[in-house]
C-alpha positions in Angstrom: 29.6 -36.6 4.2 29.8 -35.0 7.8 30.9 -31.3 7.9 33.9 -30.5 10.0 33.0 -29.2 13.5 32.6 -25.4 13.9 31.2 -22.9 16.4 27.7 -23.9 15.2 28.2 -27.5 14.4 29.2 -30.1 17.1 29.8 -33.0 14.7 26.2 -34.1 14.9 23.8 -31.2 14.9 23.7 -27.5 14.2 22.9 -24.7 16.5 21.5 -21.2 15.8 23.6 -18.0 16.3 21.6 -17.1 19.6 21.6 -20.6 20.9 17.8 -20.3 21.0 16.6 -23.9 20.6 13.3 -24.9 18.9 10.5 -25.9 21.2 10.1 -29.4 22.4 7.0 -31.6 22.5 6.2 -30.6 25.9 6.1 -26.8 24.9 4.1 -27.9 21.6 1.4 -29.7 23.7 1.2 -26.5 26.1 0.7 -24.4 23.0 -1.9 -26.6 21.6 -3.8 -27.0 24.7 -3.9 -23.2 25.4 -4.1 -22.1 21.8 -6.8 -19.4 20.9 -6.3 -19.4 17.2 -8.2 -16.5 15.3 -10.2 -17.3 12.2 -8.8 -17.6 8.7 -10.7 -17.7 5.4 -11.2 -21.0 3.7 -10.0 -19.5 0.5 -8.7 -16.1 -0.8 -9.3 -15.3 -4.5 -7.5 -12.8 -6.4 -7.3 -11.5 -10.0 -5.1 -14.0 -11.9 -1.7 -12.5 -12.7 -0.4 -12.4 -16.3 2.9 -14.0 -17.0 5.6 -12.7 -14.8 7.1 -9.4 -15.5 10.5 -9.2 -17.6 13.2 -6.9 -15.9 13.2 -3.6 -18.0 16.6 -2.4 -18.7 19.1 -2.7 -15.7 16.2 -3.3 -13.2 15.2 -6.4 -11.4 11.9 -7.6 -10.7 10.5 -9.5 -7.7 7.3 -11.3 -7.8 5.6 -12.8 -4.8 4.1 -16.2 -5.5 3.1 -17.0 -2.0 4.5 -17.7 1.4 8.4 -17.6 1.1 8.3 -18.1 -2.7 9.5 -15.1 -4.7 10.5 -15.2 -8.4 13.5 -12.8 -8.9 14.3 -11.9 -12.4 17.5 -9.8 -13.3 18.8 -8.8 -16.6 21.1 -11.9 -16.7 19.6 -14.6 -14.1 16.4 -15.7 -12.7 16.1 -17.2 -9.2 13.2 -18.7 -7.2 13.2 -18.9 -3.3 11.8 -21.8 -1.4 9.3 -22.9 -4.1 6.2 -24.3 -3.0 3.3 -24.9 -5.4 1.5 -27.9 -3.7 -1.7 -27.4 -2.3 -0.5 -28.6 1.1 2.7 -28.1 3.0 3.5 -31.4 4.7 5.1 -34.8 4.4 2.3 -36.3 2.4 0.0 -34.8 -0.4 -3.1 -35.1 1.8 -1.5 -34.0 5.1 -0.3 -30.6 6.4 -1.6 -27.1 6.3 -3.6 -26.3 3.1 -2.9 -23.1 1.1 -5.7 -20.6 1.0 -4.7 -19.0 -2.1 -3.3 -20.4 -5.2 0.2 -19.6 -6.5 0.4 -16.2 -7.7 2.0 -17.4 -10.9 1.2 -20.8 -12.3 4.0 -23.2 -12.3 3.6 -23.6 -16.2 4.1 -19.8 -16.5 7.5 -19.7 -14.8 10.3 -18.4 -17.0 13.5 -20.6 -17.4 15.0 -20.8 -13.8 18.6 -20.6 -13.4 18.9 -21.1 -9.5 16.7 -22.3 -6.7 17.5 -20.9 -3.3 16.4 -23.3 -0.5 16.7 -21.9 3.1 15.9 -25.0 5.0 14.1 -28.5 5.2 10.8 -27.6 6.8 7.8 -28.8 4.5 6.5 -25.1 4.0 9.8 -24.3 2.4 11.1 -27.5 1.0 8.4 -29.0 -1.4 9.5 -32.2 -2.9 6.7 -32.3 -5.7 7.8 -28.8 -6.9 11.5 -29.4 -6.7 11.2 -32.4 -8.7 9.3 -30.6 -11.5 11.8 -27.7 -11.3 14.6 -30.3 -11.8 12.8 -32.1 -14.5 11.8 -29.1 -16.5 14.3 -26.4 -15.9 17.5 -28.1 -14.6 18.4 -25.2 -12.4 21.3 -24.9 -9.8 20.0 -25.9 -6.4 21.6 -24.0 -3.7 21.1 -25.2 -0.2 22.8 -25.1 3.3 24.9 -28.0 4.4 23.7 -31.4 4.5 20.7 -31.5 2.1 22.4 -33.8 -0.3 20.0 -36.7 0.4 17.1 -34.5 -0.3 18.5 -33.2 -3.4 19.0 -36.7 -4.8 15.3 -37.3 -4.1 14.4 -34.3 -5.9 16.3 -35.2 -9.0 18.8 -32.3 -8.9 21.5 -32.7 -11.4 23.4 -29.5 -10.5 23.6 -28.6 -6.8 25.9 -27.0 -4.2 25.7 -26.9 -0.4 27.1 -23.9 1.5 28.2 -23.3 5.2 27.2 -20.0 6.9 29.2 -17.1 5.1 30.4 -19.4 2.2 29.8 -18.0 -1.2 29.3 -19.6 -4.6 29.8 -17.7 -8.0 27.0 -18.0 -10.8 27.4 -16.3 -14.1 29.1 -13.2 -12.6 26.6 -13.2 -9.5 27.7 -14.1 -5.8 25.5 -16.2 -3.7 26.4 -16.0 0.1 24.6 -17.9 2.9 24.3 -15.6 6.0 22.9 -17.4 9.2 19.2 -17.4 10.2 17.9 -17.8 13.9 16.0 -20.9 13.1 16.1 -24.7 13.2 15.6 -27.7 10.9 13.6 -31.0 11.2 12.1 -33.4 8.7 10.9 -37.1 9.0 13.9 -39.4 8.9 16.4 -37.2 10.5 17.2 -35.8 13.9 16.3 -32.1 14.7 18.9 -29.7 13.5 20.6 -32.4 11.3 20.8 -30.1 8.5 21.8 -26.5 8.4 19.6 -23.6 7.6 20.1 -19.9 6.6 19.3 -17.1 4.1 20.8 -15.9 0.9 22.7 -12.6 0.1 23.0 -12.3 -3.6 25.3 -9.7 -5.4 24.4 -9.3 -9.0 26.8 -7.8 -11.5 25.7 -4.4 -13.1 27.1 -2.8 -16.4 29.9 -0.4 -15.9 29.0 3.2 -16.4 32.1 3.7 -18.6 35.5 1.9 -19.5 37.8 1.2 -16.8 35.4 1.5 -14.0 33.9 -1.1 -11.5 30.3 -2.2 -12.4 27.3 -0.9 -10.3 26.1 -4.2 -8.3 22.6 -4.7 -7.4 21.9 -6.9 -4.1 19.0 -8.7 -2.7 18.7 -10.7 0.7 16.4 -13.6 1.2 16.2 -13.9 5.0 14.7 -17.3 5.1 12.8 -18.2 8.3 14.3 -16.4 11.3 13.7 -15.1 14.7 15.2 -11.7 15.8 18.8 -11.8 16.9 20.4 -8.4 16.8 24.1 -9.4 16.8 23.4 -11.7 13.8 21.7 -9.0 11.7 24.5 -6.7 12.6 27.0 -9.2 11.3 25.1 -9.7 8.1 25.2 -5.8 7.5 28.8 -5.8 8.1 29.6 -8.8 6.0 27.3 -8.3 3.1 26.5 -4.7 3.1 23.3 -2.8 2.4 20.7 -4.8 0.3 18.8 -3.1 -2.5 16.1 -5.7 -1.7 15.3 -7.5 1.6 12.7 -10.3 1.5 11.7 -10.6 5.2 9.1 -12.8 7.0 6.4 -11.1 8.9 4.0 -14.1 9.7 3.7 -17.1 11.9 4.6 -15.4 15.1 1.8 -16.1 17.6 2.0 -16.9 20.6 5.2 -15.1 21.1 6.4 -17.1 24.1 6.5 -20.0 21.5 7.5 -18.4 18.3 9.8 -15.6 19.1 13.0 -17.5 19.1 12.5 -18.7 15.3 9.8 -16.4 13.7 10.0 -12.5 13.7 6.8 -10.5 14.3 6.2 -7.4 11.9 7.5 -5.1 14.4 10.9 -7.0 14.4 11.0 -7.2 10.7 10.6 -3.4 10.3 13.4 -3.2 12.9 15.7 -5.5 10.7 14.7 -3.4 7.6 16.1 -0.4 9.4 19.1 -2.3 10.9 20.3 -3.3 7.5 19.3 -0.1 5.7 17.5 -1.9 3.0 16.5 0.3 0.0 13.1 -1.9 -0.2 11.8 -4.6 1.8 9.0 -7.1 0.7 7.1 -9.1 3.2 7.0 -12.8 2.9 5.9 -15.9 5.2 2.2 -14.7 5.6 -1.1 -15.3 4.3 -0.7 -18.5 2.4 -0.6 -21.4 4.9 -2.2 -21.2 8.4 0.7 -22.2 10.7 0.0 -20.3 14.0 -2.6 -18.5 16.2 -2.8 -14.9 14.4 -5.4 -14.2 11.8 -4.6 -14.0 8.2 -4.6 -10.3 8.0 -2.9 -9.6 11.4 0.6 -9.4 10.0 -0.6 -6.7 7.6 -2.2 -4.6 10.4 0.7 -4.9 12.5 3.2 -4.2 9.7 1.3 -0.9 9.1 1.4 -0.1 12.9 5.1 -0.9 13.1 5.9 1.3 10.1 4.1 4.2 11.6 5.9 3.6 15.0 9.4 3.3 13.3 9.0 5.9 10.7 9.3 3.7 7.8 7.1 4.5 4.7 4.9 2.1 2.9 6.7 2.4 -0.2 10.0 1.2 1.7 8.6 -1.7 3.3 5.6 -3.4 1.1 3.4 -6.4 1.3 2.5 -7.6 -2.2 -0.6 -9.6 -3.4 -0.2 -12.8 -4.8 1.3 -12.4 -8.3 2.1 -8.8 -7.7 5.7 -7.5 -8.7 8.1 -4.8 -7.5 10.9 -3.3 -9.5 14.2 -2.6 -8.0 
């Protein structure tokens, strides 16, 4: 079904808020011919995590599994974002970037998943083998931007909802909203920008302090893949409010002339943290798959420098190890 035309949909394809288009094949060739990629380790080992933490009391727990995959456990619901458990991020099992560390939590150790939040159709965010297993074992609600129905059918999703930018879907007292992101979409079999992309702002109900009072909500924002576009982030702050937790991408940003329209660097991510006045931000989209020219540890070094430059503490914007958790 074709969505109605809108300021970001011309009847055929979608466009980002800042109208910054993804690079074409000529730009890709220029990048590859001039690239000076810094070295990555072949494998990164870490102490295996125990089973994911349960949320104590009224708190929520966010666990970084790798790349843009977070497990978010609340007192009433469990979410997973852009789940990728495969060894490679690509159209075939043997093709595409190979992960340098195993998932921070084994798939078999996942708790029951209530909702899967999918930001867009790129292979490092939409992993069909993982989605099929989630559909088979957990039967969650799959939430996607517009025009992902064909991929959802392939994944075997039995419960699914597609959202346009700023639309909201209720789930067991929570509200799931799709804010825009400065990005693009593309996957074999469809034209570029055929499908919409975005992030997710989730309002979670909290227990009322006493009778006849409004409940205290907790909120989290999963930014998805996005470049920096100040008016868009200002609109998200106005429309959705201040997030208790922001999941912000800090990797895959070099060279800047090529990546800036669609991927933030760490300094821009810290700026967004401040712009939205997030209570806590956690880094994602780094260190799992080698996608661009910076070294694996460069995002961490630049994040530390950006925090110092912008007066943000290491407690306010953190980068977790695979399998590590933060309580909100």
